[in-house]
DRENMI-519903 format. One record per residue: residue in one letter; x, y, z of N, C-alpha, C in turn. Coordinates in nm, 4 decimals, always signed. Atoms other than C-alpha are relative to their C-alpha. Layout:
+------+----------+----------+----------+----------+----------+----------+----------+----------+----------+
| resn |      n.x |      n.y |      n.z |     ca.x |     ca.y |     ca.z |      c.x |      c.y |      c.z |
+------+----------+----------+----------+----------+----------+----------+----------+----------+----------+
|    a |        X |        Y |        Z |        X |        Y |        Z |        X |        Y |        Z |
...
+------+----------+----------+----------+----------+----------+----------+----------+----------+----------+
This chain:
+------+----------+----------+----------+----------+----------+----------+----------+----------+----------+
| resn |      n.x |      n.y |      n.z |     ca.x |     ca.y |     ca.z |      c.x |      c.y |      c.z |
+------+----------+----------+----------+----------+----------+----------+----------+----------+----------+
|    m |  +0.1444 |  +0.0162 |  -0.0294 |  +5.3984 |  +4.9268 |  +9.2647 |  -0.0807 |  +0.0251 |  -0.0644 |
|    v |  +0.1255 |  -0.0214 |  +0.0628 |  +5.0965 |  +4.9843 |  +9.0791 |  -0.1820 |  +0.0034 |  +0.0616 |
|    l |  +0.1043 |  -0.0232 |  -0.0537 |  +4.8206 |  +5.1141 |  +9.2350 |  -0.1381 |  -0.0325 |  -0.0552 |
|    t |  +0.0963 |  +0.0990 |  +0.0865 |  +4.4983 |  +4.8927 |  +9.1173 |  -0.1235 |  +0.0233 |  +0.1057 |
|    l |  +0.1330 |  +0.0297 |  -0.0808 |  +4.1506 |  +4.9892 |  +9.2812 |  -0.1335 |  -0.0382 |  -0.0604 |
|    k |  +0.1084 |  +0.0635 |  +0.0480 |  +3.8416 |  +4.8208 |  +9.2103 |  -0.1372 |  +0.0355 |  +0.0377 |
|    y |  +0.1378 |  -0.0847 |  -0.0299 |  +3.5717 |  +4.9695 |  +9.4224 |  +0.0008 |  +0.1116 |  +0.0747 |
|    q |  +0.0134 |  -0.0978 |  +0.0082 |  +3.6645 |  +5.2734 |  +9.4694 |  +0.0588 |  +0.1023 |  -0.0604 |
|    t |  -0.0534 |  -0.0497 |  +0.1130 |  +3.8060 |  +5.5628 |  +9.3280 |  +0.0875 |  +0.0643 |  +0.0855 |
|    k |  -0.1173 |  -0.1092 |  -0.1197 |  +4.1442 |  +5.7665 |  +9.4701 |  -0.0446 |  +0.0949 |  +0.0443 |
|    a |  +0.0132 |  -0.0883 |  -0.0624 |  +3.9771 |  +6.0381 |  +9.5865 |  -0.0812 |  -0.0687 |  +0.0889 |
|    q |  +0.0302 |  +0.0700 |  -0.1003 |  +3.7689 |  +5.8065 |  +9.7795 |  +0.0641 |  -0.0906 |  +0.1117 |
|    l |  -0.1498 |  +0.0447 |  -0.0560 |  +4.0677 |  +5.6318 |  +9.8942 |  +0.0912 |  +0.0287 |  +0.0542 |
|    l |  -0.0378 |  -0.1323 |  -0.1056 |  +4.2373 |  +5.9605 | +10.0145 |  -0.0714 |  +0.0311 |  +0.0639 |
|    a |  +0.0825 |  +0.0168 |  -0.1251 |  +3.9206 |  +6.0247 | +10.1993 |  +0.0265 |  -0.0506 |  +0.1068 |
|    r |  -0.0489 |  +0.1356 |  -0.0349 |  +3.9990 |  +5.6904 | +10.3710 |  +0.1275 |  +0.0197 |  +0.0808 |
|    f |  -0.1738 |  -0.1064 |  -0.0711 |  +4.3470 |  +5.7997 | +10.4505 |  +0.0422 |  +0.0671 |  +0.0430 |
|    r |  -0.0189 |  -0.1107 |  -0.0754 |  +4.3408 |  +6.0912 | +10.5359 |  -0.0139 |  +0.0297 |  +0.1420 |
|    e |  +0.0165 |  +0.0261 |  -0.1284 |  +4.1412 |  +6.0016 | +10.8256 |  +0.0571 |  -0.1137 |  +0.1008 |
|    r |  -0.1290 |  +0.0756 |  -0.1210 |  +4.3340 |  +5.7372 | +10.9486 |  +0.1076 |  +0.0499 |  +0.0040 |
|    y |  -0.1271 |  -0.0621 |  +0.0000 |  +4.6532 |  +5.9191 | +10.8848 |  -0.0595 |  +0.1385 |  +0.1072 |
|    r |  +0.0509 |  -0.0842 |  -0.0989 |  +4.4643 |  +6.2289 | +11.0918 |  +0.0012 |  -0.0953 |  +0.1338 |
|    t |  -0.0459 |  +0.1442 |  -0.1048 |  +4.4323 |  +5.9247 | +11.3740 |  +0.0873 |  -0.0507 |  +0.0357 |
|    a |  -0.1389 |  +0.1263 |  -0.0149 |  +4.7209 |  +5.7536 | +11.3341 |  +0.1280 |  +0.0758 |  +0.1184 |
|    t |  -0.1101 |  +0.0474 |  -0.1158 |  +5.0084 |  +5.7309 | +11.6264 |  +0.1187 |  -0.0100 |  -0.0638 |
|    k |  -0.1399 |  +0.0425 |  +0.0371 |  +5.3522 |  +5.7585 | +11.5876 |  +0.0762 |  -0.0941 |  -0.1085 |
|    r |  -0.1042 |  +0.1000 |  +0.1164 |  +5.5426 |  +5.4280 | +11.4074 |  -0.1404 |  -0.0226 |  -0.0623 |
|    e |  +0.1513 |  -0.0034 |  +0.1328 |  +5.1250 |  +5.4382 | +11.2168 |  +0.0326 |  +0.0651 |  -0.0389 |
|    l |  +0.0043 |  -0.0797 |  +0.0907 |  +5.1639 |  +5.7435 | +11.0835 |  +0.0737 |  +0.0153 |  -0.0953 |
|    a |  -0.1359 |  -0.0183 |  +0.1294 |  +5.5209 |  +5.7155 | +10.9738 |  -0.0260 |  -0.1064 |  -0.0905 |
|    k |  -0.0419 |  +0.0485 |  +0.0876 |  +5.4476 |  +5.4143 | +10.8397 |  -0.0962 |  +0.0364 |  -0.1200 |
|    l |  +0.1180 |  -0.0875 |  +0.0306 |  +5.1227 |  +5.6047 | +10.6569 |  +0.0627 |  +0.0432 |  -0.1137 |
|    a |  -0.0507 |  -0.0698 |  +0.1197 |  +5.2972 |  +5.8603 | +10.5452 |  +0.1272 |  -0.0359 |  -0.1318 |
|    a |  -0.1354 |  +0.0744 |  +0.0867 |  +5.6108 |  +5.6292 | +10.3790 |  -0.0616 |  -0.0166 |  -0.1132 |
|    w |  +0.0679 |  -0.0478 |  +0.1480 |  +5.3471 |  +5.5124 | +10.1575 |  -0.1081 |  +0.0748 |  -0.0547 |
|    l |  +0.0736 |  -0.1209 |  +0.0788 |  +5.1671 |  +5.8008 | +10.0821 |  +0.0652 |  +0.0445 |  -0.0686 |
|    y |  -0.1525 |  -0.0613 |  +0.0686 |  +5.5267 |  +5.9610 |  +9.9875 |  +0.0121 |  -0.1293 |  -0.1173 |
|    d |  +0.0053 |  +0.0738 |  +0.1075 |  +5.5682 |  +5.6268 |  +9.7814 |  -0.0791 |  -0.0303 |  -0.1138 |
|    r |  +0.0767 |  -0.0352 |  +0.1152 |  +5.2415 |  +5.6164 |  +9.5865 |  +0.0396 |  +0.0986 |  -0.0857 |
|    y |  -0.0152 |  -0.1585 |  +0.0752 |  +5.3319 |  +6.0205 |  +9.4821 |  +0.1112 |  -0.0174 |  -0.1216 |
|    i |  -0.1185 |  +0.0195 |  +0.1322 |  +5.6832 |  +5.9140 |  +9.3695 |  -0.0023 |  -0.0844 |  -0.1333 |
|    d |  +0.0092 |  +0.1219 |  +0.0513 |  +5.5590 |  +5.6165 |  +9.2004 |  -0.1182 |  +0.0391 |  -0.1467 |
|    g |  +0.0055 |  -0.0700 |  +0.1213 |  +5.3427 |  +5.8251 |  +8.9953 |  -0.1503 |  -0.0100 |  +0.0054 |
|    d |  +0.1193 |  +0.0832 |  -0.0610 |  +5.0017 |  +5.6313 |  +9.1676 |  -0.1052 |  +0.1398 |  +0.0280 |
|    l |  +0.0713 |  -0.1106 |  -0.0767 |  +4.8526 |  +5.9253 |  +9.3642 |  +0.0860 |  +0.1673 |  -0.0628 |
|    t |  -0.0343 |  -0.1328 |  +0.0200 |  +4.9136 |  +6.3089 |  +9.1982 |  -0.0128 |  +0.1202 |  +0.0832 |
|    a |  +0.0605 |  -0.1208 |  -0.1330 |  +4.9751 |  +6.6172 |  +9.3997 |  -0.0616 |  +0.0653 |  +0.0115 |
|    t |  +0.1123 |  -0.0241 |  +0.0293 |  +4.6930 |  +6.7419 |  +9.3224 |  -0.1428 |  -0.0420 |  +0.1007 |
|    q |  +0.0861 |  +0.0848 |  -0.0533 |  +4.4658 |  +6.4631 |  +9.4487 |  +0.0329 |  +0.0044 |  +0.1426 |
|    i |  -0.0600 |  +0.0044 |  -0.1318 |  +4.7113 |  +6.4624 |  +9.7613 |  -0.1159 |  +0.1385 |  +0.0698 |
|    r |  +0.0231 |  -0.1269 |  -0.0429 |  +4.6612 |  +6.8611 |  +9.8041 |  -0.1858 |  +0.0605 |  +0.0623 |
|    n |  +0.1034 |  +0.0150 |  -0.0596 |  +4.2772 |  +6.7769 |  +9.7987 |  -0.0222 |  -0.0117 |  +0.0774 |
|    a |  +0.0127 |  +0.1316 |  -0.1313 |  +4.2433 |  +6.5155 | +10.0217 |  +0.0042 |  +0.0582 |  +0.1366 |
|    f |  -0.0606 |  -0.0640 |  -0.0820 |  +4.4877 |  +6.7135 | +10.2585 |  -0.0322 |  +0.1823 |  +0.0685 |
|    n |  +0.0354 |  -0.0954 |  -0.0787 |  +4.2984 |  +7.0148 | +10.2648 |  +0.1061 |  +0.0918 |  -0.0409 |
|    l |  -0.1227 |  -0.0336 |  -0.0180 |  +4.6724 |  +7.1596 | +10.1242 |  -0.0336 |  +0.1750 |  -0.1477 |
|    d |  +0.0543 |  -0.0387 |  +0.0549 |  +4.5437 |  +7.4762 |  +9.9941 |  +0.0874 |  +0.0993 |  -0.1091 |
|    t |  -0.0903 |  -0.0808 |  +0.0523 |  +4.8350 |  +7.6943 |  +9.9068 |  +0.1093 |  -0.1231 |  +0.0119 |
|    q |  -0.0739 |  +0.0962 |  +0.0355 |  +5.1548 |  +7.5438 |  +9.7554 |  +0.1109 |  -0.0271 |  +0.1075 |
|    a |  -0.0919 |  +0.0005 |  -0.1144 |  +5.4062 |  +7.6365 | +10.0633 |  -0.0354 |  -0.0678 |  +0.1197 |
|    k |  +0.0538 |  +0.0906 |  -0.1176 |  +5.1485 |  +7.4347 | +10.2694 |  +0.0601 |  -0.1725 |  -0.0726 |
|    w |  -0.0390 |  +0.1490 |  +0.0414 |  +5.1998 |  +7.1328 | +10.0275 |  +0.1520 |  -0.0431 |  +0.0389 |
|    d |  -0.1641 |  +0.0742 |  +0.0520 |  +5.5697 |  +7.1589 |  +9.9673 |  +0.0121 |  -0.0152 |  +0.2255 |
|    a |  -0.0473 |  +0.0617 |  -0.0560 |  +5.5984 |  +7.1328 | +10.3568 |  -0.0845 |  -0.0826 |  +0.0610 |
|    f |  -0.0030 |  +0.1784 |  -0.0175 |  +5.3953 |  +6.8107 | +10.4148 |  +0.0178 |  -0.0728 |  -0.0582 |
|    r |  -0.0922 |  +0.0591 |  +0.0469 |  +5.5701 |  +6.6826 | +10.1099 |  +0.1465 |  -0.0139 |  +0.0756 |
|    v |  -0.1127 |  +0.0141 |  -0.0394 |  +5.8767 |  +6.7540 | +10.2877 |  -0.0004 |  -0.0743 |  +0.1382 |
|    k |  +0.0383 |  +0.0330 |  -0.1211 |  +5.7045 |  +6.6470 | +10.6549 |  -0.0085 |  -0.1809 |  -0.0692 |
|    i |  +0.0574 |  +0.1295 |  +0.0073 |  +5.5941 |  +6.2704 | +10.4482 |  +0.1437 |  -0.0436 |  -0.0146 |
|    q |  -0.1417 |  +0.0838 |  +0.1103 |  +5.9333 |  +6.2321 | +10.2615 |  +0.0809 |  -0.0345 |  +0.1503 |
|    t |  -0.1172 |  +0.0197 |  -0.0945 |  +6.1447 |  +6.2814 | +10.6182 |  -0.1101 |  -0.1135 |  +0.1129 |
|    l |  +0.0371 |  +0.1324 |  -0.0650 |  +5.8815 |  +6.0400 | +10.8072 |  +0.0380 |  -0.1451 |  -0.0413 |
|    r |  -0.0637 |  +0.1590 |  +0.1062 |  +5.9414 |  +5.7717 | +10.5113 |  +0.1596 |  -0.0491 |  +0.0053 |
|    d |  -0.1199 |  +0.0524 |  -0.0374 |  +6.2773 |  +5.7773 | +10.5658 |  +0.1188 |  -0.0250 |  +0.1510 |
|    q |  -0.0329 |  -0.0373 |  -0.1240 |  +6.2914 |  +5.8015 | +10.9350 |  -0.0844 |  -0.1635 |  -0.0032 |
|    y |  +0.0608 |  +0.1311 |  -0.0018 |  +6.0640 |  +5.4941 | +10.8953 |  +0.0942 |  -0.1051 |  -0.0576 |
|    a |  -0.1134 |  +0.0235 |  +0.0671 |  +6.3141 |  +5.3351 | +10.6547 |  +0.0805 |  -0.0621 |  +0.0833 |
|    a |  -0.1043 |  +0.0808 |  -0.0689 |  +6.5864 |  +5.3080 | +10.8461 |  -0.0146 |  -0.0448 |  +0.1454 |
|    i |  +0.0821 |  +0.0861 |  -0.0859 |  +6.3821 |  +5.1917 | +11.1578 |  +0.0027 |  -0.1004 |  -0.0489 |
|    d |  +0.0533 |  +0.1683 |  +0.0197 |  +6.2497 |  +4.9001 | +10.9918 |  +0.1164 |  -0.0624 |  -0.0518 |
|    g |  -0.1131 |  +0.1038 |  +0.1069 |  +6.5978 |  +4.8351 | +10.8327 |  +0.1045 |  -0.0107 |  +0.0921 |
|    a |  -0.0494 |  -0.0104 |  -0.1371 |  +6.7742 |  +4.8649 | +11.1821 |  +0.0187 |  -0.1623 |  +0.0567 |
|    v |  -0.0244 |  +0.1503 |  -0.0692 |  +6.9306 |  +4.5289 | +11.3335 |  +0.0880 |  +0.0131 |  +0.1148 |
|    g |  -0.1467 |  -0.0245 |  -0.1287 |  +7.1576 |  +4.4516 | +11.6422 |  +0.1047 |  -0.0290 |  -0.0710 |
|    e |  -0.1940 |  +0.0414 |  +0.0683 |  +7.5161 |  +4.3859 | +11.6290 |  -0.0456 |  -0.1543 |  +0.0244 |
+------+----------+----------+----------+----------+----------+----------+----------+----------+----------+
């Protein structure tokens, strides 16, 4: 999915996203993490853009955050795809 913005820059989008992510709870947080990781994997957002928005000023912080959002994405996908017997 290509990220097409009309009325804001990627930096503005990420600033708003960061605030929403900061205040999100449980399932919403996992959903937001999944969206963010997918945009990163698709190349719509770069590591530098995400690092700047989330104040991840070292490689170690970025690596930990990337693993966290990837894990949340995978867990969200598992829950979202679960079905009963």
